[in-house]
Every structure is written in C-alpha cells, then in structure tokens.
C-alpha positions, 0 to 999 in steps of 0.5 A, a space after each residue: 888888396 889885388 889878388 891876381 892868379 898867374 902861371 909859370 912864365 907870366 908876370 904882372 907890371 907894377 907901373 912903368 918900371 917894375 915886373 914881377 914874373 913867377 919863375 917856378 911854383 914847387 908844392 907851397 913854393 913861389 918863385 919870384 923874379 923882380 925886375 925894377 930900377 936900381 934905386 927901388 929897394 927890394 927886401 923880403 917883408 921881415 927883413 924890411 920890417 927888421 930894418 925898419 925897426 932898427 932905424 926906429 931904435 937908432 933914431 930914438 937912441 940919437 935923441 932925434 925922435 922922442 922916446 914916448 913917441 909911438 908907431 902905427 904899424 
C-alpha cells in the first residue's frame, strides 16, 4: 500500500486518467474529488462490496455458478 501525505487542494494522479484531489479536511473527515473517465465506476468501498455480494447471489441463484463455490476476499 502506498501512503501519501497531501494537503487541501493537492492531488494524486493514478495512471493517465484518474486524479484524486483533497477538497477539504474537517476534523477526522477528508473530502475527496475524483476526476476519472466516464467508463470508470467509482463507489465507496462499502457500496462496492454490497454490489459484489448482490452479483454473487444473483449468479448463484441463476444457476451460472455452483452454490458450493466459494469466493476469496
């Protein structure tokens, strides 16, 4: 894991198309602005995990994946 220190209005660049900017810091909250191509999905991690779980359940119930198959996280 790369750990960086950034101040307000500073940013990091991920590849050619994604910029993450520190918009504000208030107490223990940091607000981020993310500039990325439209085809890149951006979700909070807890939302992404819910989407992944729903996809697993849907795949299992549709019969496309055997129910005994396990997923590593």
